[in-house]
C-alpha distance (Angstrom), angle and dihedral (degrees) to the residues before:
residue distance angle dihedral
M1 . . .
F2 3.82 . .
L3 3.80 121.8 .
S4 3.80 118.2 -126.3
V5 3.78 116.2 -109.6
S6 3.81 92.7 -110.8
R7 3.79 94.3 49.1
L8 3.80 91.9 46.1
L9 3.76 89.4 51.7
F10 3.84 91.0 50.3
L11 3.78 92.3 50.1
L12 3.81 92.2 48.2
I13 3.79 91.9 50.9
F14 3.80 90.4 48.0
I15 3.82 95.0 48.0
F16 3.82 97.3 44.6
S17 3.79 99.1 35.9
P18 3.77 113.0 114.0
M19 3.87 88.4 -132.0
T20 3.77 128.6 49.8
Y21 3.81 113.4 -140.6
A22 3.72 124.3 -149.7
A23 3.82 118.2 -114.0
I24 3.78 93.0 -150.9
A25 3.84 113.7 59.5
I26 3.82 133.5 179.4
Q27 3.79 112.0 -140.0
Q28 3.80 96.2 -134.2
S29 3.78 135.4 46.7
R30 3.84 99.7 -138.7
V31 3.74 141.4 11.2
I32 3.83 128.3 -133.5
F33 3.82 105.2 -161.8
D34 3.77 109.5 -167.4
S35 3.82 113.2 -149.6
D36 3.79 93.4 -129.0
K37 3.81 89.6 66.1
S38 3.79 123.4 84.9
S39 3.82 93.6 -157.5
Q40 3.75 145.0 -2.5
S41 3.82 129.7 -153.4
L42 3.76 128.2 -142.5
L43 3.82 128.9 -163.5
V44 3.83 116.0 -123.5
I45 3.82 127.3 -178.0
N46 3.80 137.6 -164.4
Q47 3.80 100.8 -133.0
N48 3.81 93.1 -172.0
P49 3.85 106.9 101.5
Y50 3.78 94.6 -158.4
D51 3.80 113.1 36.2
P52 3.84 136.5 51.7
Y53 3.82 116.9 -126.0
L54 3.72 135.6 -164.8
A55 3.80 117.5 -126.5
Q56 3.83 115.7 -151.6
G57 3.80 118.1 -169.5
W58 3.78 137.4 -171.6
I59 3.82 141.6 157.4
E60 3.87 128.4 -117.6
D61 3.74 128.8 -167.4
E62 3.84 123.6 -123.2
N63 3.80 89.8 -81.5
G64 3.83 93.6 55.4
K65 3.81 94.9 -105.5
R66 3.79 117.0 142.1
V67 3.84 111.0 -117.5
Q68 3.77 136.5 -169.3
G69 3.76 94.6 -149.2
P70 2.92 173.0 65.1
L71 3.83 81.8 22.8
L72 3.83 124.9 31.6
I73 3.80 136.4 -173.7
L74 3.86 116.5 -127.0
P75 2.90 122.8 -131.3
P76 3.82 96.0 21.6
I77 3.81 90.1 -157.4
Q78 3.86 131.5 14.9
R79 3.83 140.1 165.7
L80 3.79 120.0 -117.7
E81 3.75 119.5 -164.7
P82 3.86 120.4 -138.2
G83 3.86 108.9 -63.4
E84 3.82 91.3 -3.1
N85 3.80 124.8 147.3
S86 3.75 121.0 -144.4
Q87 3.81 139.8 159.4
I88 3.75 137.6 -117.1
K89 3.77 121.9 -160.5
I90 3.77 128.3 -142.9
Q91 3.80 104.4 -147.6
A92 3.82 123.4 -162.4
L93 3.83 116.9 -142.9
P94 3.82 121.6 -148.2
S95 3.84 87.6 -101.0
A96 3.85 89.0 70.0
R97 3.86 85.7 81.7
L98 3.82 87.8 69.2
L99 3.84 92.6 62.0
R100 3.82 116.8 105.4
Q101 3.77 112.4 -77.2
D102 3.83 97.1 -163.2
R103 3.83 97.2 63.5
E104 3.79 142.7 17.5
T105 3.85 121.4 -85.2
L106 3.79 120.2 -144.4
F107 3.79 126.7 -135.2
Y108 3.77 133.9 165.1
L109 3.77 127.1 -130.6
N110 3.78 114.2 -150.2
L111 3.81 125.2 -166.9
R112 3.75 118.7 -177.7
E113 3.76 124.1 -167.4
I114 3.83 118.5 -138.5
P115 3.81 111.3 -159.2
P116 3.83 122.3 -144.8
R117 3.78 115.7 -93.2
V118 3.77 113.5 -99.6
K119 3.78 113.8 -134.7
G120 3.80 119.8 -135.0
G121 3.77 131.5 -4.5
N122 3.79 131.4 49.1
T123 3.77 109.1 -58.7
F124 3.81 135.8 175.0
Q125 3.81 115.4 -149.9
I126 3.80 127.6 -173.8
A127 3.79 122.6 -156.1
L128 3.76 109.1 -155.4
Q129 3.80 125.9 -161.0
N130 3.77 137.1 -149.0
R131 3.81 118.9 -145.0
I132 3.75 122.7 -176.7
K133 3.80 134.9 166.3
I134 3.81 124.9 -103.5
F135 3.81 115.4 -158.0
Y136 3.77 110.3 -160.9
R137 3.81 102.9 -153.2
P138 3.79 120.2 -163.9
V139 3.83 114.3 -129.3
G140 3.77 91.2 -116.9
L141 3.81 89.3 65.7
K142 3.78 95.7 51.4
N143 3.83 99.2 86.2
L144 3.77 97.0 82.3
D145 3.75 128.4 -175.7
L146 3.83 98.8 -129.9
A147 3.82 91.5 -170.2
S148 3.81 88.9 62.2
P149 3.83 111.2 29.8
W150 3.81 117.9 -160.7
Q151 3.80 90.4 -110.3
S152 3.83 85.1 73.6
Q153 3.79 88.1 71.4
L154 3.83 92.2 69.3
V155 3.80 113.4 120.8
L156 3.80 132.9 -167.6
T157 3.80 116.5 -149.7
R158 3.81 126.2 -173.2
R159 3.80 116.4 -113.0
D160 3.79 107.1 -178.0
N161 3.84 103.0 -57.8
R162 3.86 96.5 -19.9
W163 3.76 138.2 75.3
E164 3.77 122.8 -116.6
I165 3.78 114.4 -157.2
A166 3.79 118.0 -149.5
N167 3.77 131.8 -165.8
P168 3.82 108.7 -157.0
S169 3.82 93.1 172.9
P170 3.82 126.5 100.2
Y171 3.84 90.3 -119.9
Y172 3.79 133.5 86.7
I173 3.86 112.7 -112.6
T174 3.78 123.2 -160.6
L175 3.83 115.7 -159.7
V176 3.76 115.5 -160.6
D177 3.80 106.8 172.1
A178 3.80 142.8 13.4
Q179 3.84 134.0 -160.3
T180 3.76 135.1 -175.7
H181 3.87 89.2 -119.9
H182 3.80 140.8 -24.2
K183 3.83 107.1 -39.9
G184 3.78 86.9 -7.3
Q185 3.79 134.8 133.6
K186 3.76 118.8 -52.7
I187 3.78 117.1 -110.2
A188 3.82 110.1 -105.8
D189 3.83 116.5 -119.6
F190 3.83 92.9 10.9
T191 3.80 111.2 143.8
P192 3.85 126.1 -179.2
F193 3.83 115.7 -93.0
M194 3.77 140.4 164.0
L195 3.81 127.2 -120.7
A196 3.79 115.4 -149.9
P197 3.85 119.0 -142.6
G198 3.80 111.5 -71.8
S199 3.84 92.8 5.8
S200 3.77 134.6 121.4
E201 3.80 138.2 -160.1
M202 3.78 138.1 -167.4
L203 3.81 114.0 -110.9
P204 3.85 119.2 -133.0
G205 3.75 119.7 -105.0
D206 3.83 132.3 20.4
I207 3.73 128.5 -54.6
G208 3.79 90.6 -105.5
D209 3.81 91.1 61.3
Y210 3.84 91.4 68.8
G211 3.77 101.2 51.0
N212 3.83 124.5 -150.7
A213 3.83 97.8 -63.1
P214 3.79 109.3 33.9
V215 3.80 119.1 -178.7
F216 3.81 123.2 -145.9
T217 3.81 125.9 -165.5
Y218 3.81 118.6 -145.9
L219 3.81 136.6 -177.8
N220 3.81 115.2 -112.4
D221 3.84 127.9 -155.8
Y222 3.83 91.6 -81.5
G223 3.83 98.4 47.1
G224 3.78 92.1 -100.3
R225 3.82 121.6 140.0
P226 3.78 113.4 -131.4
E227 3.78 121.9 171.4
V228 3.79 133.9 -128.3
T229 3.82 118.9 -154.2
F230 3.80 120.3 -154.6
K231 3.76 132.2 -156.2
C232 3.82 112.8 -148.1
S233 3.73 136.5 -154.0
Q234 3.79 122.6 -175.9
E235 3.79 93.2 -82.8
R236 3.78 107.9 24.2
C237 3.83 144.7 24.2
N238 3.83 125.8 -154.4
V239 3.80 131.6 -171.7
I240 3.75 113.3 -100.2
T241 3.84 100.8 170.7
N242 3.79 135.8 25.1
R243 3.78 114.2 -170.6
V244 3.83 145.4 148.2
P245 3.85 108.6 -109.9
S246 3.78 119.3 -119.3
D247 3.78 125.0 -144.3
């Protein structure tokens, strides 16, 4: 059986592309699950225009261990036709009420694609997997002061000749970039990382690498990338501005 020209072109691009793209995609990069909700739905799509795929989902805790509660994925497995949209639901069990109410709790949503079986011949199939964060947010943390986001609570403290960054807030904060000042030079060796509530971490490099007004970029609830600017003394740096960068 001969392949159509369009399908042959699609397969050639897929095979020889330097990157392999998942067929099953989740239409958001993170989930904020408010504790006053019993469930939350996410849109998923089969991006392959020719073949049906199965989508298998499960939840892991912050240590990467698969769990059966207090959050579940429904349905745990479903079939998506070529180009089809569907939904998965994150369902909270009654035991979710036992989670801490003074800070966020982190989970991971995993969605693995299972490709159709190819009949005949020697074939090599790759099953790719989406993994995104779920932040379970207690209802008492929902009333946010948008004029002063919690990322403004970040503090840098001198430890010998390095900076330690601390997150005193009850929220997870993911830092994705750092510069010496606004539109300045990027900090060498800086790699994205996440600070848990009440945690701290040593920053790479020496204090002198960061200058007197370092700028850090973080991910907000919507996947946006606002910046926080610090003002530093010899022993400590505090946030003085929190803004969305403009082009």
